[in-house]
DORO-692243 format. One record per residue (C-alpha): residue number from 1; x, y, z; chain. Coordinates in nm, 4 decimals. Each point is the difference from the previous one (the first is absolute). Example, Ala and Ser with C-alpha at 12.3 -4.5 7.8 and 13.67 -1.06 7.14 Angstrom:
2
[1,[1.2300,-0.4500,0.7800],'A']
[2,[0.1370,0.3440,-0.0660],'A']
//
This chain:
363
[1,[2.7156,-1.7741,1.0178],'A']
[2,[0.2305,-0.0163,-0.3006],'A']
[3,[-0.1875,-0.3022,-0.1373],'A']
[4,[-0.3243,0.2025,0.0104],'A']
[5,[0.1610,0.2891,-0.1881],'A']
[6,[0.1510,-0.2423,-0.2508],'A']
[7,[-0.3413,-0.1659,-0.0460],'A']
[8,[-0.1644,0.3349,-0.0809],'A']
[9,[0.2905,0.1097,-0.2220],'A']
[10,[0.0565,-0.3220,-0.1928],'A']
[11,[-0.3383,-0.1773,-0.0043],'A']
[12,[-0.2530,0.2835,-0.0227],'A']
[13,[-0.0945,0.2674,-0.2516],'A']
[14,[0.0632,0.3104,0.2116],'A']
[15,[-0.2709,0.1970,-0.1835],'A']
[16,[-0.2661,-0.2471,0.1119],'A']
[17,[0.1542,-0.0034,0.3472],'A']
[18,[-0.0559,0.3776,0.0185],'A']
[19,[-0.3567,-0.0509,-0.1252],'A']
[20,[-0.0567,-0.2614,0.2725],'A']
[21,[0.1260,0.2370,0.2694],'A']
[22,[-0.2250,0.2818,-0.1283],'A']
[23,[-0.3056,-0.2278,0.0033],'A']
[24,[0.1007,-0.1160,0.3480],'A']
[25,[0.0213,0.3613,0.1200],'A']
[26,[-0.3385,0.0886,-0.1516],'A']
[27,[-0.1540,-0.3080,0.1607],'A']
[28,[0.1528,0.0803,0.3387],'A']
[29,[-0.1149,0.3642,-0.0046],'A']
[30,[-0.3494,-0.1055,-0.1066],'A']
[31,[-0.0084,-0.2564,0.2817],'A']
[32,[0.0975,0.2589,0.2613],'A']
[33,[-0.2431,0.2644,-0.1304],'A']
[34,[-0.2885,-0.2474,0.0121],'A']
[35,[0.1094,-0.1270,0.3421],'A']
[36,[0.0073,0.3604,0.1251],'A']
[37,[-0.3556,0.0407,-0.1258],'A']
[38,[-0.0944,-0.3201,0.1845],'A']
[39,[0.1248,0.1392,0.3313],'A']
[40,[-0.2323,0.3009,-0.0315],'A']
[41,[-0.3194,-0.2040,-0.0484],'A']
[42,[-0.2515,-0.1766,0.2230],'A']
[43,[0.0571,-0.3693,0.0684],'A']
[44,[-0.2384,-0.1148,-0.2746],'A']
[45,[0.1529,0.2175,-0.2700],'A']
[46,[0.3517,-0.0585,0.1330],'A']
[47,[-0.0096,-0.3690,-0.0921],'A']
[48,[-0.0990,0.0890,-0.3557],'A']
[49,[0.2890,0.2462,-0.0332],'A']
[50,[0.2428,-0.2487,0.1558],'A']
[51,[-0.1114,-0.2533,-0.2607],'A']
[52,[0.0548,0.2575,-0.2746],'A']
[53,[0.3436,0.0819,0.1410],'A']
[54,[0.0885,-0.3718,0.0128],'A']
[55,[-0.1125,-0.0426,-0.3599],'A']
[56,[0.2260,0.2869,-0.1135],'A']
[57,[0.2862,-0.1438,0.2059],'A']
[58,[-0.0393,-0.3562,-0.1283],'A']
[59,[-0.0362,0.1039,-0.3618],'A']
[60,[0.3000,0.2330,0.0316],'A']
[61,[0.2161,-0.2787,0.1453],'A']
[62,[-0.1122,-0.2419,-0.2712],'A']
[63,[0.0592,0.2483,-0.2842],'A']
[64,[0.3442,0.0841,0.1392],'A']
[65,[0.0954,-0.3686,0.0116],'A']
[66,[-0.1086,-0.0836,-0.3534],'A']
[67,[0.1458,0.3146,-0.1562],'A']
[68,[0.3276,-0.0985,0.1648],'A']
[69,[-0.0490,-0.3558,-0.1298],'A']
[70,[-0.0449,0.1377,-0.3520],'A']
[71,[0.3307,0.1779,0.0538],'A']
[72,[0.1699,-0.3254,0.1063],'A']
[73,[0.2103,-0.1888,-0.2521],'A']
[74,[0.0391,-0.3627,0.1066],'A']
[75,[0.1953,-0.0954,-0.3103],'A']
[76,[-0.2896,-0.1968,-0.1513],'A']
[77,[-0.3592,0.0560,-0.1211],'A']
[78,[-0.2429,0.0459,0.2926],'A']
[79,[-0.3802,-0.0073,0.0103],'A']
[80,[-0.2438,-0.0041,0.2942],'A']
[81,[-0.2680,-0.2348,0.1279],'A']
[82,[-0.3334,0.1859,-0.0158],'A']
[83,[-0.1574,-0.1469,0.3149],'A']
[84,[0.3014,0.0566,0.2238],'A']
[85,[0.0434,0.3514,-0.1368],'A']
[86,[-0.3525,0.0968,0.1061],'A']
[87,[0.0336,-0.1908,0.3282],'A']
[88,[0.2997,0.2202,0.0793],'A']
[89,[-0.2236,0.3089,-0.0369],'A']
[90,[-0.2492,-0.1415,0.2502],'A']
[91,[0.2734,-0.0890,0.2510],'A']
[92,[0.1486,0.3477,-0.0278],'A']
[93,[-0.3336,0.1761,0.0621],'A']
[94,[-0.1064,-0.2372,0.2802],'A']
[95,[0.3353,0.0270,0.1801],'A']
[96,[-0.0113,0.3794,-0.0265],'A']
[97,[-0.3557,0.0102,0.1349],'A']
[98,[0.0788,-0.2098,0.3087],'A']
[99,[0.3168,0.1973,0.0786],'A']
[100,[-0.1629,0.3442,-0.0443],'A']
[101,[-0.3083,-0.1026,0.1985],'A']
[102,[0.2068,-0.1172,0.2988],'A']
[103,[0.2208,0.3114,-0.0089],'A']
[104,[-0.3090,0.2250,-0.0098],'A']
[105,[-0.1752,-0.1773,0.2861],'A']
[106,[0.3047,-0.0657,0.2198],'A']
[107,[0.1781,0.3368,0.0030],'A']
[108,[0.2898,-0.1314,0.2124],'A']
[109,[0.3650,-0.0877,-0.0640],'A']
[110,[-0.0779,-0.3716,0.0231],'A']
[111,[-0.2921,0.0353,-0.2400],'A']
[112,[0.2183,0.1885,-0.2494],'A']
[113,[0.2738,-0.2649,0.0245],'A']
[114,[-0.2541,-0.2799,-0.0453],'A']
[115,[-0.1525,0.1864,-0.2954],'A']
[116,[0.3462,0.0451,-0.1514],'A']
[117,[0.0608,-0.3747,0.0214],'A']
[118,[-0.3424,-0.0743,-0.1524],'A']
[119,[0.0645,0.2486,-0.2788],'A']
[120,[0.3348,-0.1671,-0.0702],'A']
[121,[-0.1736,-0.3399,-0.0028],'A']
[122,[-0.2560,0.1290,-0.2505],'A']
[123,[0.2656,0.1492,-0.2273],'A']
[124,[0.2138,-0.3136,0.0281],'A']
[125,[-0.2986,-0.2237,-0.0788],'A']
[126,[-0.0754,0.2148,-0.3050],'A']
[127,[0.3653,-0.0062,-0.1053],'A']
[128,[0.0428,-0.3757,0.0387],'A']
[129,[-0.3299,-0.0722,-0.1776],'A']
[130,[0.1038,0.2345,-0.2803],'A']
[131,[0.3328,-0.1821,-0.0268],'A']
[132,[-0.1763,-0.3368,-0.0090],'A']
[133,[-0.2095,0.1395,-0.2848],'A']
[134,[0.3141,0.0130,-0.2170],'A']
[135,[-0.0216,-0.2500,-0.2855],'A']
[136,[0.3382,-0.0761,-0.1531],'A']
[137,[0.2173,-0.3013,-0.0814],'A']
[138,[0.1782,0.0442,0.3295],'A']
[139,[-0.0308,-0.0667,0.3720],'A']
[140,[0.0147,0.2906,0.2483],'A']
[141,[0.2488,-0.0543,0.2827],'A']
[142,[-0.0211,0.2292,0.3066],'A']
[143,[0.2675,0.0904,0.2541],'A']
[144,[-0.1762,-0.0443,0.3357],'A']
[145,[0.2188,0.2420,0.1989],'A']
[146,[-0.0393,0.2845,-0.2483],'A']
[147,[-0.3739,-0.0589,-0.0138],'A']
[148,[-0.0228,0.0298,0.3812],'A']
[149,[0.2050,0.3222,-0.0118],'A']
[150,[-0.2388,0.1385,-0.2634],'A']
[151,[-0.3038,-0.0849,0.2143],'A']
[152,[0.1458,0.1472,0.3207],'A']
[153,[0.1069,0.3199,-0.1776],'A']
[154,[-0.3488,0.0392,-0.1430],'A']
[155,[-0.1627,-0.0592,0.3406],'A']
[156,[0.2190,0.2628,0.1714],'A']
[157,[-0.0607,0.2615,-0.2707],'A']
[158,[-0.3760,-0.0694,-0.0070],'A']
[159,[-0.0098,0.0445,0.3787],'A']
[160,[0.1812,0.3334,-0.0367],'A']
[161,[-0.2557,0.1012,-0.2656],'A']
[162,[-0.2912,-0.0657,0.2372],'A']
[163,[0.1761,0.1751,0.2888],'A']
[164,[0.0693,0.3049,-0.2170],'A']
[165,[-0.3580,0.0179,-0.1237],'A']
[166,[-0.1674,-0.0262,0.3404],'A']
[167,[0.2572,0.1983,0.2023],'A']
[168,[0.0986,0.2891,-0.2267],'A']
[169,[-0.2126,0.2944,-0.1121],'A']
[170,[-0.0413,0.2050,-0.3170],'A']
[171,[0.2053,-0.0642,-0.3110],'A']
[172,[0.2680,-0.1832,0.2023],'A']
[173,[-0.2566,-0.2745,0.0577],'A']
[174,[-0.0502,-0.0616,-0.3728],'A']
[175,[0.3633,0.0461,-0.1042],'A']
[176,[0.1478,-0.2281,0.2677],'A']
[177,[-0.2662,-0.2736,-0.0144],'A']
[178,[-0.0085,-0.0141,-0.3812],'A']
[179,[0.3799,0.0027,-0.0248],'A']
[180,[0.0378,-0.2812,0.2533],'A']
[181,[-0.2665,-0.2041,-0.1746],'A']
[182,[0.1639,0.0417,-0.3407],'A']
[183,[0.3281,-0.1191,0.1526],'A']
[184,[-0.1778,-0.2987,0.1592],'A']
[185,[-0.1476,-0.1160,-0.3319],'A']
[186,[0.3103,0.0611,-0.2113],'A']
[187,[0.2353,-0.1469,0.2606],'A']
[188,[-0.1926,-0.3262,0.0160],'A']
[189,[-0.0260,-0.0314,-0.3781],'A']
[190,[0.3572,0.0774,-0.0985],'A']
[191,[0.1675,-0.1830,0.2903],'A']
[192,[-0.2138,-0.3034,-0.0812],'A']
[193,[0.0789,0.0257,-0.3714],'A']
[194,[0.3722,0.0136,0.0766],'A']
[195,[-0.0321,-0.3357,0.1799],'A']
[196,[-0.1633,-0.2039,-0.2763],'A']
[197,[0.1599,-0.2095,-0.2697],'A']
[198,[-0.1752,-0.1288,-0.3108],'A']
[199,[0.1378,-0.3508,-0.0627],'A']
[200,[-0.0740,-0.1070,-0.3632],'A']
[201,[-0.2257,-0.3041,-0.0336],'A']
[202,[-0.0700,-0.0844,-0.3679],'A']
[203,[-0.2438,-0.2758,0.1036],'A']
[204,[-0.2423,0.2447,0.1578],'A']
[205,[-0.2933,0.0943,-0.2212],'A']
[206,[-0.1463,0.3506,-0.0179],'A']
[207,[-0.3837,-0.0100,-0.0085],'A']
[208,[-0.1674,0.1448,-0.3074],'A']
[209,[-0.2313,0.2125,0.2206],'A']
[210,[0.2912,0.1786,0.1645],'A']
[211,[-0.0224,0.3792,0.0147],'A']
[212,[0.2531,0.1550,-0.2363],'A']
[213,[0.2079,0.2979,0.1182],'A']
[214,[-0.1659,0.2272,-0.2567],'A']
[215,[-0.3478,-0.0820,0.1340],'A']
[216,[0.1219,0.0393,0.3592],'A']
[217,[0.1437,0.3396,-0.0916],'A']
[218,[-0.3431,0.1160,-0.1219],'A']
[219,[-0.1697,-0.1279,0.3172],'A']
[220,[0.2561,0.1688,0.2222],'A']
[221,[-0.0324,0.3234,-0.1991],'A']
[222,[-0.3791,-0.0009,0.0497],'A']
[223,[0.0401,-0.0735,0.3720],'A']
[224,[0.2649,0.2695,0.0441],'A']
[225,[-0.2170,0.2528,-0.1858],'A']
[226,[-0.2936,-0.0862,0.2258],'A']
[227,[0.2246,0.0459,0.3030],'A']
[228,[0.1107,0.3419,-0.1220],'A']
[229,[-0.3618,0.1023,-0.0608],'A']
[230,[-0.0841,-0.1164,0.3508],'A']
[231,[0.2841,0.2183,0.1292],'A']
[232,[-0.1395,0.3013,-0.1850],'A']
[233,[-0.3407,-0.0802,0.1464],'A']
[234,[0.1437,-0.0052,0.3516],'A']
[235,[0.1820,0.3286,-0.0619],'A']
[236,[-0.3202,0.1520,-0.1426],'A']
[237,[-0.1886,-0.1066,0.3105],'A']
[238,[0.2523,0.1694,0.2264],'A']
[239,[-0.0043,0.3077,-0.2255],'A']
[240,[-0.3809,0.0070,0.0133],'A']
[241,[0.0093,-0.0125,0.3785],'A']
[242,[0.2577,0.2804,-0.0024],'A']
[243,[-0.2260,0.2107,-0.2233],'A']
[244,[-0.2872,-0.0464,0.2457],'A']
[245,[0.2326,0.1070,0.2794],'A']
[246,[0.0761,0.3143,-0.2003],'A']
[247,[-0.3726,0.0806,-0.0052],'A']
[248,[-0.0133,-0.0397,0.3777],'A']
[249,[0.2961,0.2339,0.0394],'A']
[250,[-0.1759,0.2904,-0.1748],'A']
[251,[-0.2898,-0.0189,0.2476],'A']
[252,[-0.0396,0.3026,0.2268],'A']
[253,[-0.0893,-0.2304,0.2901],'A']
[254,[0.2438,-0.2211,0.1851],'A']
[255,[-0.0545,-0.3727,-0.0485],'A']
[256,[0.1085,-0.2705,0.2459],'A']
[257,[-0.0473,-0.3698,-0.0877],'A']
[258,[-0.0576,-0.2414,0.2890],'A']
[259,[0.0251,-0.3775,-0.0132],'A']
[260,[-0.1102,-0.1848,0.3128],'A']
[261,[0.0073,0.3281,0.1892],'A']
[262,[0.3570,0.0970,-0.0918],'A']
[263,[0.1372,0.2532,-0.2464],'A']
[264,[0.1370,-0.1518,-0.3193],'A']
[265,[0.0068,0.3016,-0.2330],'A']
[266,[-0.0805,0.3714,-0.0337],'A']
[267,[-0.0081,0.2577,-0.2765],'A']
[268,[0.2421,0.2917,-0.0278],'A']
[269,[-0.2576,0.2548,0.1217],'A']
[270,[-0.0203,-0.1695,0.3407],'A']
[271,[0.3796,-0.0187,0.0285],'A']
[272,[0.0274,0.3708,-0.0847],'A']
[273,[-0.2715,0.0910,0.2513],'A']
[274,[0.1396,-0.2084,0.2853],'A']
[275,[0.3729,0.0297,-0.0655],'A']
[276,[0.0439,-0.3735,0.0593],'A']
[277,[0.1817,-0.2332,-0.2400],'A']
[278,[-0.1784,-0.3062,-0.1362],'A']
[279,[0.2578,-0.2364,0.1541],'A']
[280,[-0.0747,0.1529,0.3450],'A']
[281,[-0.3732,-0.0627,-0.0371],'A']
[282,[-0.0172,-0.3496,-0.1511],'A']
[283,[-0.1029,-0.2576,0.2580],'A']
[284,[-0.1329,0.2550,0.2520],'A']
[285,[-0.3607,0.0293,0.1134],'A']
[286,[-0.1849,0.3218,-0.0974],'A']
[287,[-0.0183,0.1214,0.3618],'A']
[288,[0.3760,0.0524,-0.0132],'A']
[289,[-0.0609,0.3132,-0.2088],'A']
[290,[-0.3763,0.0662,0.0353],'A']
[291,[-0.1893,0.0871,0.3195],'A']
[292,[-0.3726,0.0554,0.0511],'A']
[293,[-0.1088,0.3508,0.0967],'A']
[294,[-0.3305,-0.0741,0.1771],'A']
[295,[0.0506,-0.3471,0.1441],'A']
[296,[-0.1419,-0.3019,-0.1810],'A']
[297,[-0.1896,0.0694,-0.3213],'A']
[298,[-0.1885,-0.2754,-0.1779],'A']
[299,[-0.0566,0.1930,-0.3227],'A']
[300,[0.2055,-0.0657,-0.3102],'A']
[301,[0.0645,0.3764,-0.0015],'A']
[302,[0.2137,0.0890,0.2986],'A']
[303,[0.1787,0.3129,0.1080],'A']
[304,[0.3501,-0.0879,0.1183],'A']
[305,[0.3406,0.1452,0.0732],'A']
[306,[0.2864,-0.0980,-0.2269],'A']
[307,[0.3246,-0.0145,0.1984],'A']
[308,[0.2675,0.1257,-0.2396],'A']
[309,[0.3629,-0.1018,0.0276],'A']
[310,[0.0916,0.3461,0.1355],'A']
[311,[-0.2664,-0.0595,0.2722],'A']
[312,[-0.2498,0.2461,-0.1513],'A']
[313,[-0.3638,-0.0993,0.0435],'A']
[314,[-0.1985,0.0511,-0.3192],'A']
[315,[-0.3788,-0.0137,0.0158],'A']
[316,[-0.1221,-0.2368,-0.2724],'A']
[317,[-0.3148,-0.1757,-0.1136],'A']
[318,[0.0388,-0.3757,-0.0489],'A']
[319,[-0.2314,-0.2117,-0.2154],'A']
[320,[0.0361,-0.3797,-0.0037],'A']
[321,[-0.0878,-0.2020,-0.3083],'A']
[322,[0.0546,-0.3680,-0.0961],'A']
[323,[0.2202,-0.0676,-0.3028],'A']
[324,[0.1616,-0.2915,-0.1833],'A']
[325,[0.3692,0.0874,-0.0130],'A']
[326,[0.2614,-0.2234,-0.1644],'A']
[327,[-0.2504,-0.2829,-0.0055],'A']
[328,[-0.0882,0.0187,0.3711],'A']
[329,[-0.2859,0.1544,0.1950],'A']
[330,[0.1259,0.3107,0.1773],'A']
[331,[-0.1266,0.3293,0.1450],'A']
[332,[0.0952,0.3414,-0.1275],'A']
[333,[0.0037,0.3075,0.2246],'A']
[334,[-0.0797,0.3150,-0.1961],'A']
[335,[0.1505,0.2915,0.1942],'A']
[336,[-0.0938,0.3633,-0.0633],'A']
[337,[0.1885,0.2887,0.1594],'A']
[338,[-0.2720,0.2031,0.1770],'A']
[339,[0.2302,0.2915,0.0795],'A']
[340,[0.0544,0.0742,-0.3682],'A']
[341,[-0.3662,-0.0690,-0.0753],'A']
[342,[-0.1155,0.2437,0.2676],'A']
[343,[0.2560,0.2594,-0.1010],'A']
[344,[-0.1290,-0.0155,-0.3563],'A']
[345,[-0.3564,0.0388,0.1327],'A']
[346,[0.0969,0.3030,0.2079],'A']
[347,[0.1617,0.1646,-0.3031],'A']
[348,[-0.3098,-0.0648,-0.2103],'A']
[349,[-0.2233,0.1415,0.2736],'A']
[350,[0.2213,0.3080,0.0317],'A']
[351,[-0.0125,0.0627,-0.3742],'A']
[352,[-0.3791,-0.0419,0.0021],'A']
[353,[-0.0415,0.2756,0.2629],'A']
[354,[0.2587,0.2437,-0.1316],'A']
[355,[0.0025,0.1674,-0.3393],'A']
[356,[0.3632,-0.0074,-0.1108],'A']
[357,[-0.0565,0.1272,-0.3556],'A']
[358,[0.2154,0.2993,-0.1204],'A']
[359,[-0.3112,0.2184,-0.0168],'A']
[360,[-0.0887,-0.0770,0.3604],'A']
[361,[0.3533,0.0804,0.1069],'A']
[362,[-0.0260,0.3402,-0.1730],'A']
[363,[-0.3188,0.0836,0.1888],'A']
//
């Protein structure tokens, strides 16, 4: 532990270390936002969003590593092999894709653990390839035990990140999963860096085509900027969906969204009308709160009884319509309160047959 702290303190520019952690956090949050979007889509679209999430994850891991490498002072001039540098990007994205895909499809503790190990393998492969890309008049010597500790720590933290994402709800899901993932990436990098030694070798030649740190810095800056823009895009998408939800909430009719015959969402009007909470409705079938009045009705327009939480029975009209919701084909139940509708009709009819003007009152 102390050797890791000493490595960061003595061999790294702490300002670039902070920059690496920030980029890592942005990449992790973007990954989780895109993965959340993937879980809400149909199978066909889900694979596309998983691929996008893996791309954000892999690029974030790669950018974090090379910003931290720019912060590293090995005591001698360092440049980077171009081919291995770009190979490390591919390994990072591919490893992230396999791990995220298995975690999304498996949804079990074993699947999450396996995905955590695969994620650690991908990050380690990226890290080791990035280290092999170093061109300097030196030979890199690794401490095997410390390297194993770095890998195991990363695997455990990546597993926790997947568990947090798929088991928790709301903002806790994003905070816990992103935090654990940031720790997984940074733990592997800095523990591994604390285990290496650059042994000078004056006989080793540095290729002329090696990537200079200044050029690498520009590439990493462009990549990090793209990652941040992707994060803003993901946040905009969620904000756009929230704005559409706001439009649904101002509707005078209750709205209930069904996926595969079960309730997945409602608007606020329906919750106010029924008295139920959204958490109490999600996963239930509609007949848990709606009952037909006149037996079976084939029409899309049906008169039903809404069973409120306080056991009141409210006469409602229910219209069923197909809808694409969060990228999946669903049904929406449009629910109108007939008691209020009829009461408004009775008031209008009363006013039509009675003259309530001041002059009429005087007569």
